[in-house]
C-alpha positions as a LaTeX table, in Angstrom:
\begin{tabular}{lrrr}
\hline
Residue & $x$ (\AA) & $y$ (\AA) & $z$ (\AA) \\
\hline
Met1 & 0.00 & 0.00 & 0.00 \\
Arg2 & 1.32 & 3.43 & $-0.97$ \\
Lys3 & 2.06 & 5.92 & 1.78 \\
Lys4 & $-0.19$ & 8.94 & 1.94 \\
Ile5 & 1.30 & 12.35 & 1.26 \\
Pro6 & 2.14 & 14.08 & 4.57 \\
Gln7 & $-0.53$ & 16.66 & 5.29 \\
Ile8 & 1.39 & 19.81 & 6.15 \\
Leu9 & $-0.72$ & 22.94 & 5.98 \\
Pro10 & 0.37 & 25.27 & 3.16 \\
Lys11 & 1.30 & 28.87 & 3.87 \\
Thr12 & $-0.37$ & 30.31 & 0.77 \\
Ile13 & $-4.08$ & 30.89 & 0.32 \\
Arg14 & $-5.75$ & 29.04 & $-2.55$ \\
Phe15 & $-8.42$ & 31.68 & $-3.13$ \\
Phe16 & $-9.91$ & 34.65 & $-1.33$ \\
Gln17 & $-13.51$ & 34.17 & $-0.25$ \\
Gly18 & $-14.13$ & 37.90 & $-0.24$ \\
Glu19 & $-13.32$ & 37.99 & $-3.96$ \\
Ser20 & $-14.70$ & 34.61 & $-5.01$ \\
Glu21 & $-18.15$ & 35.70 & $-6.17$ \\
Tyr22 & $-18.79$ & 33.74 & $-9.34$ \\
Lys23 & $-19.75$ & 35.66 & $-12.44$ \\
Ile24 & $-20.84$ & 33.94 & $-15.62$ \\
Pro25 & $-18.20$ & 34.83 & $-18.23$ \\
Pro26 & $-19.36$ & 36.19 & $-21.59$ \\
Tyr27 & $-20.27$ & 33.77 & $-24.35$ \\
Phe28 & $-17.09$ & 33.65 & $-26.45$ \\
Thr29 & $-14.70$ & 34.04 & $-23.51$ \\
Ser30 & $-16.29$ & 31.10 & $-21.70$ \\
Met31 & $-16.06$ & 28.81 & $-24.74$ \\
Phe32 & $-12.53$ & 29.83 & $-25.67$ \\
Thr33 & $-11.04$ & 29.29 & $-22.22$ \\
Ala34 & $-12.87$ & 25.98 & $-21.68$ \\
Asp35 & $-11.83$ & 24.61 & $-25.07$ \\
Ile36 & $-8.16$ & 25.17 & $-24.27$ \\
Tyr37 & $-8.07$ & 22.66 & $-21.41$ \\
Asn38 & $-10.90$ & 20.39 & $-22.61$ \\
Gly39 & $-9.27$ & 17.91 & $-24.94$ \\
Ile40 & $-5.72$ & 18.95 & $-24.02$ \\
Met41 & $-5.33$ & 15.21 & $-23.42$ \\
Pro42 & $-7.21$ & 12.56 & $-25.43$ \\
Tyr43 & $-10.62$ & 11.47 & $-24.22$ \\
Arg44 & $-11.17$ & 7.81 & $-23.24$ \\
Phe45 & $-7.46$ & 7.39 & $-22.67$ \\
Cys46 & $-8.20$ & 4.47 & $-20.36$ \\
Ser47 & $-9.66$ & 2.45 & $-23.23$ \\
Asp48 & $-7.75$ & $-0.63$ & $-24.35$ \\
Glu49 & $-7.86$ & 0.78 & $-27.88$ \\
Ser50 & $-6.10$ & 3.99 & $-26.89$ \\
Glu51 & $-2.61$ & 4.52 & $-28.31$ \\
Leu52 & $-1.69$ & 6.96 & $-25.55$ \\
Lys53 & 1.18 & 5.77 & $-23.39$ \\
Ile54 & 2.61 & 7.77 & $-20.50$ \\
Asn55 & 5.71 & 6.59 & $-18.73$ \\
Ile56 & 7.56 & 7.79 & $-15.64$ \\
Thr57 & 11.21 & 6.75 & $-15.80$ \\
Gly58 & 13.66 & 6.36 & $-12.93$ \\
Thr59 & 14.26 & 4.15 & $-9.93$ \\
Lys60 & 11.33 & 2.74 & $-8.01$ \\
Lys61 & 11.72 & 5.41 & $-5.33$ \\
Asp62 & 11.98 & 8.30 & $-7.80$ \\
Ile63 & 8.98 & 7.03 & $-9.77$ \\
Glu64 & 6.97 & 6.92 & $-6.55$ \\
Leu65 & 7.98 & 10.50 & $-5.69$ \\
Ala66 & 7.12 & 11.75 & $-9.18$ \\
Tyr67 & 3.80 & 9.94 & $-9.01$ \\
Lys68 & 2.97 & 11.54 & $-5.65$ \\
Leu69 & 3.92 & 14.97 & $-6.94$ \\
Cys70 & 1.51 & 14.57 & $-9.88$ \\
Glu71 & $-1.08$ & 13.13 & $-7.52$ \\
Ser72 & $-0.99$ & 16.38 & $-5.53$ \\
Leu73 & $-2.00$ & 18.19 & $-8.74$ \\
Cys74 & $-5.17$ & 16.08 & $-8.66$ \\
Asp75 & $-5.98$ & 16.96 & $-5.04$ \\
Asn76 & $-4.29$ & 13.75 & $-3.86$ \\
Val77 & $-7.05$ & 11.57 & $-5.29$ \\
Tyr78 & $-5.77$ & 8.28 & $-6.68$ \\
Arg79 & $-6.96$ & 7.95 & $-10.27$ \\
Gly80 & $-5.86$ & 4.49 & $-11.36$ \\
Ser81 & $-3.43$ & 4.26 & $-14.23$ \\
Ile82 & $-0.44$ & 6.51 & $-14.86$ \\
Glu83 & $-2.11$ & 7.67 & $-18.09$ \\
Asp84 & $-5.19$ & 8.70 & $-16.13$ \\
Leu85 & $-3.25$ & 10.49 & $-13.41$ \\
Ile86 & $-0.82$ & 12.44 & $-15.62$ \\
Ser87 & $-3.56$ & 13.36 & $-18.08$ \\
Lys88 & $-5.67$ & 14.78 & $-15.27$ \\
Ala89 & $-2.68$ & 16.59 & $-13.78$ \\
Ile90 & $-1.91$ & 18.25 & $-17.13$ \\
Glu91 & $-5.56$ & 19.22 & $-17.59$ \\
Asn92 & $-5.68$ & 20.74 & $-14.09$ \\
Ile93 & $-2.53$ & 22.76 & $-14.71$ \\
Val94 & $-3.94$ & 24.16 & $-17.96$ \\
Arg95 & $-7.23$ & 24.97 & $-16.25$ \\
Gln96 & $-5.35$ & 26.84 & $-13.52$ \\
Ile97 & $-3.35$ & 28.79 & $-16.11$ \\
Val98 & $-6.53$ & 29.71 & $-17.99$ \\
Trp99 & $-8.28$ & 30.87 & $-14.81$ \\
Glu100 & $-5.32$ & 32.78 & $-13.38$ \\
Asp101 & $-3.30$ & 33.71 & $-16.54$ \\
Lys102 & $-0.32$ & 32.22 & $-14.71$ \\
Ala103 & $-0.51$ & 29.24 & $-12.38$ \\
Tyr104 & 1.29 & 29.31 & $-9.04$ \\
Tyr105 & 1.99 & 26.32 & $-6.80$ \\
Glu106 & 3.55 & 26.22 & $-3.37$ \\
Ile107 & 6.13 & 23.46 & $-3.06$ \\
Ile108 & 5.53 & 21.77 & 0.27 \\
Ile109 & 8.09 & 19.41 & 1.77 \\
Gly110 & 6.85 & 16.41 & 3.75 \\
Asp111 & 7.91 & 15.40 & 7.25 \\
Asp112 & 10.71 & 13.22 & 5.90 \\
Ile113 & 11.70 & 15.97 & 3.39 \\
Thr114 & 11.58 & 13.36 & 0.63 \\
Cys115 & 7.97 & 13.74 & $-0.42$ \\
Pro116 & 7.33 & 17.20 & $-1.89$ \\
Tyr117 & 3.86 & 18.04 & $-3.13$ \\
Leu118 & 2.15 & 21.03 & $-4.74$ \\
His119 & $-0.56$ & 23.37 & $-3.52$ \\
Ser120 & $-2.14$ & 25.79 & $-6.02$ \\
Phe121 & $-2.80$ & 29.35 & $-4.93$ \\
Thr122 & $-4.35$ & 32.38 & $-6.55$ \\
Ser123 & $-2.36$ & 34.94 & $-8.53$ \\
Lys124 & $-4.67$ & 37.70 & $-7.31$ \\
Arg125 & $-3.08$ & 40.25 & $-4.96$ \\
Leu126 & 0.28 & 38.54 & $-5.48$ \\
Phe127 & 3.60 & 40.21 & $-6.22$ \\
Lys128 & 7.25 & 39.36 & $-6.02$ \\
Phe129 & 9.67 & 41.31 & $-3.82$ \\
Leu130 & 13.33 & 40.31 & $-3.94$ \\
Asn131 & 13.39 & 36.55 & $-3.27$ \\
Tyr132 & 9.88 & 36.38 & $-1.86$ \\
Tyr133 & 6.33 & 36.13 & $-3.13$ \\
Ile134 & 3.91 & 38.27 & $-1.13$ \\
Gln135 & 0.16 & 37.55 & $-0.93$ \\
Leu136 & $-1.88$ & 40.48 & 0.35 \\
Val137 & $-5.02$ & 39.28 & 2.13 \\
Pro138 & $-8.21$ & 41.29 & 1.44 \\
Lys139 & $-9.85$ & 42.98 & 4.43 \\
Lys140 & $-12.83$ & 40.61 & 4.25 \\
Asp141 & $-10.50$ & 37.60 & 4.64 \\
Ile142 & $-8.14$ & 38.84 & 7.35 \\
Gln143 & $-10.25$ & 37.49 & 10.20 \\
Leu144 & $-10.72$ & 34.14 & 8.44 \\
His145 & $-7.00$ & 33.57 & 7.88 \\
Ser146 & $-5.74$ & 35.51 & 10.93 \\
Lys147 & $-3.14$ & 37.26 & 8.80 \\
Arg148 & $-2.80$ & 40.36 & 6.62 \\
Phe149 & $-0.26$ & 38.93 & 4.22 \\
Val150 & 1.66 & 35.78 & 3.35 \\
Ala151 & 5.38 & 35.77 & 2.54 \\
Ile152 & 6.99 & 32.73 & 0.98 \\
Lys153 & 10.46 & 32.25 & $-0.44$ \\
Ala154 & 10.51 & 32.15 & $-4.24$ \\
Lys155 & 12.39 & 28.85 & $-4.22$ \\
Tyr156 & 9.27 & 27.23 & $-2.74$ \\
Val157 & 7.05 & 28.47 & $-5.57$ \\
Trp158 & 6.57 & 26.84 & $-8.97$ \\
Ser159 & 4.96 & 29.07 & $-11.58$ \\
Ile160 & 3.91 & 28.17 & $-15.11$ \\
Thr161 & 2.07 & 29.88 & $-17.94$ \\
Phe162 & 1.62 & 29.43 & $-21.69$ \\
Pro163 & 4.72 & 28.70 & $-23.82$ \\
Lys164 & 6.78 & 31.48 & $-25.37$ \\
Ser165 & 5.69 & 30.34 & $-28.85$ \\
Leu166 & 2.13 & 31.41 & $-27.97$ \\
Gly167 & 3.15 & 34.69 & $-26.39$ \\
Arg168 & 2.91 & 33.49 & $-22.77$ \\
Ser169 & 0.23 & 35.02 & $-20.53$ \\
Lys170 & 0.44 & 38.45 & $-22.18$ \\
Ala171 & $-0.92$ & 37.17 & $-25.50$ \\
Phe172 & $-3.63$ & 35.13 & $-23.77$ \\
Lys173 & $-4.82$ & 38.09 & $-21.70$ \\
Lys174 & $-4.91$ & 40.23 & $-24.85$ \\
Ile175 & $-7.18$ & 37.70 & $-26.58$ \\
Val176 & $-9.49$ & 37.38 & $-23.58$ \\
Lys177 & $-9.71$ & 41.16 & $-23.19$ \\
Lys178 & $-10.85$ & 41.50 & $-26.80$ \\
Leu179 & $-13.32$ & 38.63 & $-26.54$ \\
Leu180 & $-14.84$ & 40.19 & $-23.43$ \\
Lys181 & $-16.03$ & 43.07 & $-25.59$ \\
Ile182 & $-18.06$ & 40.68 & $-27.73$ \\
Asn183 & $-20.91$ & 39.37 & $-25.60$ \\
Ser184 & $-22.56$ & 36.87 & $-27.92$ \\
Asn185 & $-23.90$ & 36.26 & $-31.41$ \\
Ser186 & $-26.81$ & 38.63 & $-30.70$ \\
Pro187 & $-26.87$ & 42.38 & $-29.95$ \\
Asn188 & $-27.66$ & 43.44 & $-26.39$ \\
Phe189 & $-31.21$ & 44.59 & $-27.08$ \\
Ala190 & $-32.12$ & 41.21 & $-28.58$ \\
Lys191 & $-30.50$ & 39.38 & $-25.69$ \\
Asn192 & $-32.31$ & 41.47 & $-23.08$ \\
Asn193 & $-35.72$ & 41.30 & $-24.72$ \\
Ile194 & $-36.34$ & 38.41 & $-27.06$ \\
Val195 & $-39.69$ & 39.90 & $-28.12$ \\
Glu196 & $-37.95$ & 42.89 & $-29.67$ \\
Thr197 & $-35.98$ & 40.51 & $-31.85$ \\
Phe198 & $-39.10$ & 39.64 & $-33.80$ \\
Glu199 & $-40.45$ & 43.19 & $-33.84$ \\
Met200 & $-37.50$ & 44.70 & $-35.73$ \\
Pro201 & $-37.81$ & 43.42 & $-39.31$ \\
Gly202 & $-35.39$ & 46.11 & $-40.49$ \\
Tyr203 & $-32.49$ & 44.80 & $-38.43$ \\
Asn204 & $-30.20$ & 42.35 & $-40.24$ \\
Phe205 & $-29.33$ & 39.79 & $-37.58$ \\
Lys206 & $-27.61$ & 37.57 & $-40.12$ \\
Ala207 & $-25.21$ & 40.38 & $-41.02$ \\
Tyr208 & $-24.51$ & 40.98 & $-37.31$ \\
His209 & $-23.79$ & 37.28 & $-36.79$ \\
Arg210 & $-21.49$ & 37.18 & $-39.81$ \\
Leu211 & $-19.56$ & 40.26 & $-38.71$ \\
Thr212 & $-19.19$ & 38.84 & $-35.19$ \\
Asn213 & $-17.69$ & 35.65 & $-36.62$ \\
Val214 & $-15.22$ & 37.66 & $-38.70$ \\
Ile215 & $-14.08$ & 39.65 & $-35.66$ \\
Val216 & $-13.73$ & 36.58 & $-33.40$ \\
Asn217 & $-11.78$ & 34.67 & $-36.07$ \\
Lys218 & $-9.41$ & 37.60 & $-36.39$ \\
Ile219 & $-8.87$ & 37.80 & $-32.61$ \\
Val220 & $-8.05$ & 34.10 & $-32.20$ \\
Lys221 & $-6.31$ & 33.63 & $-35.55$ \\
Lys222 & $-2.90$ & 32.67 & $-34.10$ \\
Trp223 & $-4.43$ & 30.12 & $-31.72$ \\
Gly224 & $-6.72$ & 28.65 & $-34.39$ \\
Trp225 & $-9.86$ & 28.38 & $-32.22$ \\
Asn226 & $-12.90$ & 27.40 & $-34.32$ \\
Arg227 & $-15.65$ & 28.58 & $-31.92$ \\
Arg228 & $-17.06$ & 25.00 & $-31.96$ \\
Asp229 & $-18.44$ & 25.84 & $-35.39$ \\
Ser230 & $-18.84$ & 22.82 & $-37.66$ \\
Ser231 & $-20.88$ & 24.58 & $-40.36$ \\
Asn232 & $-19.61$ & 26.00 & $-43.63$ \\
Glu233 & $-22.01$ & 28.94 & $-43.67$ \\
Tyr234 & $-19.24$ & 31.53 & $-43.38$ \\
Ser235 & $-16.17$ & 29.53 & $-44.35$ \\
Thr236 & $-14.86$ & 27.04 & $-46.86$ \\
Asp237 & $-14.00$ & 23.42 & $-46.10$ \\
Ile238 & $-10.27$ & 24.10 & $-46.26$ \\
Tyr239 & $-10.53$ & 27.04 & $-43.84$ \\
Arg240 & $-12.58$ & 25.00 & $-41.38$ \\
Val241 & $-10.01$ & 22.19 & $-41.49$ \\
Tyr242 & $-7.15$ & 24.69 & $-41.22$ \\
Lys243 & $-8.62$ & 26.12 & $-37.99$ \\
Tyr244 & $-9.18$ & 22.62 & $-36.60$ \\
Ile245 & $-5.55$ & 21.67 & $-37.24$ \\
Ser246 & $-4.27$ & 24.99 & $-35.91$ \\
Phe247 & $-6.08$ & 24.63 & $-32.60$ \\
Lys248 & $-4.80$ & 21.07 & $-32.22$ \\
Tyr249 & $-1.33$ & 22.50 & $-32.82$ \\
Thr250 & $-1.91$ & 25.11 & $-30.10$ \\
Gln251 & $-2.98$ & 22.42 & $-27.64$ \\
Ala252 & 0.06 & 20.30 & $-28.55$ \\
Leu253 & 2.40 & 23.24 & $-27.85$ \\
Ile254 & 0.77 & 23.78 & $-24.45$ \\
Arg255 & 0.87 & 20.07 & $-23.58$ \\
Glu256 & 4.53 & 19.70 & $-24.54$ \\
His257 & 5.43 & 22.85 & $-22.63$ \\
Ile258 & 3.76 & 21.56 & $-19.46$ \\
Val259 & 5.51 & 18.19 & $-19.65$ \\
Tyr260 & 8.83 & 19.98 & $-20.18$ \\
Glu261 & 8.24 & 22.24 & $-17.17$ \\
Leu262 & 7.12 & 19.31 & $-15.02$ \\
Asn263 & 10.34 & 17.48 & $-15.84$ \\
Lys264 & 12.33 & 20.62 & $-14.96$ \\
Leu265 & 10.50 & 20.74 & $-11.64$ \\
Leu266 & 11.35 & 17.10 & $-10.91$ \\
Lys267 & 14.99 & 17.87 & $-11.56$ \\
Lys268 & 14.82 & 20.93 & $-9.30$ \\
Leu269 & 13.41 & 18.77 & $-6.51$ \\
Val270 & 16.24 & 16.24 & $-7.03$ \\
Ile271 & 13.82 & 13.59 & $-8.23$ \\
Asn272 & 15.74 & 11.67 & $-10.88$ \\
Ser273 & 12.72 & 10.87 & $-12.96$ \\
Ser274 & 11.03 & 12.17 & $-16.10$ \\
Ile275 & 7.62 & 11.97 & $-17.77$ \\
Thr276 & 7.33 & 10.86 & $-21.39$ \\
Ile277 & 4.22 & 10.74 & $-23.55$ \\
Thr278 & 3.79 & 8.75 & $-26.76$ \\
Gly279 & 0.85 & 7.77 & $-28.92$ \\
Ile280 & $-0.43$ & 11.33 & $-29.30$ \\
Lys281 & 0.24 & 13.81 & $-32.07$ \\
Thr282 & 3.17 & 16.12 & $-31.34$ \\
Ser283 & 3.37 & 19.71 & $-32.57$ \\
Gln284 & 5.79 & 18.56 & $-35.28$ \\
Asp285 & 3.40 & 15.78 & $-36.34$ \\
Ile286 & 0.64 & 18.38 & $-36.73$ \\
Ile287 & 2.88 & 20.65 & $-38.80$ \\
Asp288 & 3.50 & 17.68 & $-41.12$ \\
Ile289 & $-0.22$ & 16.94 & $-41.31$ \\
Arg290 & $-0.98$ & 20.55 & $-42.22$ \\
Arg291 & 1.68 & 20.48 & $-44.94$ \\
Lys292 & 0.26 & 17.25 & $-46.38$ \\
Val293 & $-3.25$ & 18.68 & $-46.37$ \\
Phe294 & $-2.18$ & 21.68 & $-48.45$ \\
Ser295 & $-0.16$ & 19.47 & $-50.78$ \\
Lys296 & $-3.27$ & 17.23 & $-51.09$ \\
Glu297 & $-1.46$ & 14.16 & $-49.77$ \\
Ile298 & $-4.19$ & 13.98 & $-47.11$ \\
Ser299 & $-7.82$ & 14.64 & $-48.01$ \\
Leu300 & $-9.89$ & 17.08 & $-45.97$ \\
Asn301 & $-12.28$ & 14.31 & $-44.95$ \\
Asp302 & $-9.44$ & 12.22 & $-43.48$ \\
Val303 & $-8.04$ & 14.95 & $-41.23$ \\
Phe304 & $-10.55$ & 14.49 & $-38.42$ \\
Glu305 & $-9.75$ & 10.77 & $-38.25$ \\
Leu306 & $-6.09$ & 11.51 & $-37.50$ \\
Phe307 & $-6.72$ & 13.02 & $-34.06$ \\
\hline
\end{tabular}
């Protein structure tokens, strides 16, 4: 039976209750952010037919430590196979990055100092001063946490955001900021009063919808997001396939970046182990697929079967 991770209370605060009021994000922003982490790893990866293989290399002890570290990214809930665990850990990291622009984790050392694990905490009200990260506690939360601020040495913090090839968090925030200005596929008056929609025969809703699609496609062009649109009403077959491939490429870049950073973290924690993933399309594989599509070596209809 595996030993449980030592439960040492973290210093950092995961989220502030005084600022945790949930607000439904606008239409396009909600879909865009969710689509980044949904499908970052293949669905049904536990199936016998799945080609996905995830391996943790190293000695038995180092593999166990690496496993526990990844388990802490899943709230210490055992999830069966290594494929299941690592896939969920990667998905959780991406979700945290999307929610916070940059994900921060406190590195907590166990009682025997050989079992480090990670605790996520909010990027809100956080800044770095010299070799410390400082969390300023909101007034509403001071009584709850019995502290006005949290100071933690930078060496006990692991931070991760989007890869440099995608512009890191700056590019992501720029996209989200622009999408926030576009509420939905309908103008505000139609959204607020559906009756008015049918009482304005002079308003061209189809033109509004088309223009909205043009603007959104322009905003997310580099990331290739397709807005979950499978119709050809405003695009050709080749453009629809191009966006599909481009977004898969974006997800591959993020996935590879996270695995790379996880392996760097293992090395930093003197865990002589590494995570490898096979049986899933790499960013280079997707570049080759895109080239073959444009050279007509792969038909448009076959593209969706490749992922």
